[in-house]
N, C-alpha and C positions, 0 to 999 in steps of 0.2 A: 325637381326631385320626386321620385316615385313615393306616393303616400305610404304604401306598405313597407318600403325599405326604411323610410324615416321613422315609422312607428316601431319597427323591429330594432332599429338603432337606439331609440329611446328606452326600450325595454332592457337592452343590454346595459346601458348606462345606469339605469335605475337599479339593476341588480348589483352592479359594481359599487354604487353608492351605499346600498344596504350592507354589502360585505364590509366596506370600510367602516361604516357606522358601528357594526357589530364588533369589529376588531379593535377600533381605536376610540371613536367619539364617545360612545357610551361608557367607556372605561376612563374615568376621570383621574384615577391614580394607578400607577403601575405597582405591581406587587412582586418586585424582583428581590426575593429573599437572599439571592446568591450574588448580588452585585459586588459585595465585599470580596468574595472568593474569586470572582472573575478578574478583578484588578490584581489580586495576589498572584494569579496564574500567568500574568504577562512576564516575559523574561527580562532580566536585568542586563546591563552592559550593551544595550542596543543603541544605534544611532538615533538622534532626535529628528523629528519631522519638521514640518514647515514653521511651527511656532516655538521651536527649540525646547519643548517640554519632553523630558524623558520619563519612562515608566517609573523609575526610582523616585522621582519628585512626587508622583501621585501616591505611590505605595507607602512611602515613609512619612508623608504628611497627611495621610487619610485619617478621617475621623467621622463621627456621626454627621457633623455639619457639612463636610465635603461630600459625603455620600448622599445626603438629603438634597444638597444643591445640584449635584449631577443628575439625580433622579428627577428633580423638578424640570431641569433643562431638557433632558432627554424625553420626558413625558410631553412637554410642549412641542418638541420637534415631531414626535409621533402623531399627536392629535392634530396639529396644523399641517403635517406633511411638508415640513420645511427643514432644511439642514443648512448650517453656516457654509459660506462659500469656501472657506479654507479646509473644510472636511473633504473636498474634492481635489485638493492640491497635494501632490506627492513630491518629495525630493528624490530626484533620480541620480544615482551614482553608478559608475562603471567599475566592474571587477574584472581583473585579468583572468581569462580562462586557463591559459597555459603559459607559465613563466618562461618557457624555453622559446616561445614564439615571439614575434615582434609585438611590442606594446602599442605601436602606432597603427597596427592592423585592426580595423573596426570589427572584423569578423572574430577577433580574439578577445573581444570585450563583451561581458554579460551585463546588461542594464538591470539595476535593482531599484525598485520603487519603495520609498520609505514614507508611510502614511503618518498623519498626525496622531499622537497618542490618544487624545480624547475621541477622535474619530474611530480608532480601533476598539476602544472600550464600548462605544455606542454600538458598533457593528457586532461586537461579541455578545452584547445583550440581545440584540435582534436575532442573532444566530441561535441563541439559547431558546428563544420563543419559536423560531422557525423549525428547529429540530423536533420540537414537541408536536408541531402541526403537520409536518411533512416527513415521510420516511422515504429515503432514497431507494432506488432499485437495488436489489441485492447483488447485482453484478457491477455496481459502482463501488469500488473499494477505497476510494480516496477521501481523506479528511472526515472520518466519522469513527465513533467509538467501536471497539472490538473488531476493527478492520484496519488493514495495513497493506503496504506493498507486498509483504511476505504472503498474504492470503491470495493476492492476485497472481504472484509467481507460482504458488502452490497449485492453483487452478490450471495454469498453463502446463506445468510439469506433469501433472497427473493426466492431462489430456494427451500429452505426448506419449506417456507410458502406456496408456490404454490403446492408442493408435498403433504403437509398436506391437503390443500383445495381439491386437486384431489383424496385424500384418497389413495395415493401411497407412497411407501417407497423410500427413497433417499439413494443410496449407494455412499459413498464418500471414496476416498483413498487420503491420504496426503503423498506426496513423497518429500523427501529432496535430492537435488542434490548438496549439498555443497562440497562433496568430488570430484566433477567433475571439480572444479575450476582449481586445479593444473594439472589435467590430460589433459585438453584441452589447457593448456598454458596461462591461464589468471592469471595475477599477483594478489595475495592477497593484498588488501588495495589500489589498483589502482583506480583512479577516473573513468577511462573509462572501467574498468573490467566488471561491471554489464551490461553495454550496449553491449559489445562484446559477453558476455555469452548469453544474451537474443537473439542476432542475431544467435548465434550458435545453440540454441535450438528452433528457430522459426519453423523449419520444424516439430518438435514434436507437436507444437500447431496446425499447419495446418493439420497434419496427423490425430489428434484426431477429428478435426472438420469435417473430411470426413465421420465419422461414423454418424449414425442416433441417437445415444445415447445422453442423456442429458435432461435438462429441457427446454421446449420451451415456449418462451414468444412471440407469434406471429411469426414474421420472425427472431427473435433473439433466439439463442440457447446457454444456459450456460452448457457447457460440460467440460470445463477446465478453471481453474483460476490460473494464474501464478503471482508470486511476486518474481522476481529475481530467486533465486535457489529453492524456495518453490513452489510446484505444487499441485493443487487439481484436481482430476478427479471426475466427477459427472455423475451418471447414475441412472435412475429409475428402472433398472432391474439388477439383479446379473450377468446375462450373458453379459449385456452391459459393466459393469465394468471389467469383465474378458477380454473382447475384448480390452478395453482400456489399461489394464495392460500388456497384451501380446504385444501390439504395442509399449508401453513404453520400455519394456524389449528388444525387437528387435532393437529399435532405439538406446538404450544405448549401446548395443553390437556392432552395426555397427559404431557408432560415438565415441566409447571409453569413454562413460560417465558412471561413477560408482555412483549409488545411495546409500544413507546411510540407511541401513535397521533399525538401532536403532532409527532413527528419522522419520521413515515412519509408518503410522498407517492406519487402516481400520475402518470405522464407518458405522452404519446403522441408519439413521435419519428418522424423520417423525412423532414422537410421541410428542405431546405438553405437557410440564410439567410447572406448575405454581408454583411460589415461594411466600411464605408468611412469615411474621415475627410476633412473639408474644411479642416482646420487646416494652412496651408502650412508652418508652422514644424516640423511633424512630419517634413517632407521631409528635414530635417537628419539625422534618425536612421534613415531608411528603409534606406539601403544598408548601414550598419553593423549594423542590426538584422537584416537579411536574412542576412548572413554569419554573425552570431552564432547565429541560429535554425537555420541549416544545420548548424553545428557541434553544437548541442544535439540536433538530430534524429539525427545520426550517432552521437553518444555514447549516446543513448537506445536506438538500434537494438542496440548491443552489450549493453546492460543487458537488453533484451528477449530477446536470443539466449541469455543465461545461464539464463533461467527455462524449464523444460521445457514448460509449458503455452503461454506466449506464443511460444516458439520454434516449436511446432507450428502456431500461427496464421500466423507469418511464412512457414513453408515452404508452407503452403496458398496464401497470397497470391502467392507466386512463380509458381504454376501458373495463376493466373487473370488476367484483364485488367480488373479493376475500377478505373476511373479515380479512384475516391474513397478507395481503401484506402491504408494506410501505405506499402507497398512502392512504389506508383506515386508517392507523394509524395517518397519518397527518390530515386527515379529522376530526378524533376524538379529536386530540390534540388541534387544533386551531379553531374547530367549524365552518367549512366552510358551512355546511348545515344550520346553524342558521343565516348566514349573509343575507339570503333571497334575494340574487341577483345572477345573472349568472356570475360566476367567474371561471377561470381556477385555478388549484392548484398553479401555479406559481404566479398569481396575488394575490390570497388569502394569500400566504406566505409573499409576499411583504407588504401587508396591515398589517398583524400580526406583522411583524418585526418593522414597523414604529410605530405601536400602543403601542408596549411594550418596547419602548426605555428607559423609566424611570422605568423599572422593578426592578432594584437593590434597589432603594429607598423604593419601596413598600415592599420588603422582610424584611428590617429592622423594619418597622412598625408592620408587622405581627408576627415577631419572638417573641417580648416581650409579645404580647397578648397571644400567644400559650403557652409560659412558665408559665404565670400567671394562665391560665385555668387549665393546668395539675397539677400545685402545689396545687391549690385549690381543685381539685378532689381528690388528695392523702390525703388531710386533712379531708375529710369526715369520721366521726367516724363509721357510720353504714356500715358494710361490703358489704351488697347487693347493697345499693345505691352507694357506692364508686366504686364497680366493674362496675355498670351500667354506671356511668358518665365517667369512664376511657375508657370503651368500645366505647362510643360515640366519645371520643376524637381521638381514634386511627383508626377510620374509615377513609379510604382514601378520600372519596368524601363528608364527612359530614362537617357541619359547626355547631358544638355543642355549647351550652351555659350552663353556670352553674347558677342555680337558688339559 
């Protein structure tokens, strides 16, 4: 063996040993003040794992002695870097995907892995420490606080809206990396597994970010959106998406990640389609649905504002005049321009939410009135007049009256 290579390898091993020593060996006792709350947060009514222990057994029998014992065991496991054998064993059960399809078809079964209860508690404690030491890429929206699938969808929808406004096409590839879980050694059903996997593919996200492709919102660029094992690639040119896919393929080959071709799709977006209904009975719900949707939009705005990445997108939209983006939609929903005072969108949403606190009571009053109006319209004998009155009722923004 080459002496220089051997020396370099020893230096790397020494650095790793020092890192482990600083993290574990020198820390003789863990200081998990929130172990008790971690146990409380585990759901009840779930299936038992390999040792037949359910979360309820631990939650309802917990006390200082149990917590101290678990802390002692987990601390030894961390310091000596050893875990019990049954912590790596899961109970696999199959769930029917579609009840209308054959139950004997293996493709209609979804395997679910149920881990040991103590193993999940141990992983939850490790996850708490790991989240303090490592911050995920802001374009990874899965399994972290102030981030959700809704934030990922929002980023995609606003990218589509901006592409339409700029009269450009948006090329999107949805890639599923679920088959990579076992390949990279991440346990199915483990509490910490999604976090470990997101760290493993973090270089994939940063690699895509180095390209110029994507949808730009000022200094923010939406080129990849990840939610755990689900990945979206976005480009406004076909060549750009081809570059992104080539990089993903090379990354997968180098890091032994196998993507699932059956769950990966390619789309071209940018054409706006409007949906309408001809069912007159839906008019009974239009007004109440509109108010409810307004409230949902405002609540969603505040959720987006809590996430740093989507907050940056919102701040960019405030400075543009795209009629298709989310900020413009909020303006129309809550009538910011009619308030005749200088307000930020955040302030206007706060006012709207406080003003509509009693919104549910108003829905009950309007519902009966709409039902009576529609019934009366259907009772008109003259066909032309009946159609005219019903048409008035099913107009979204109309406030019709029956004479």
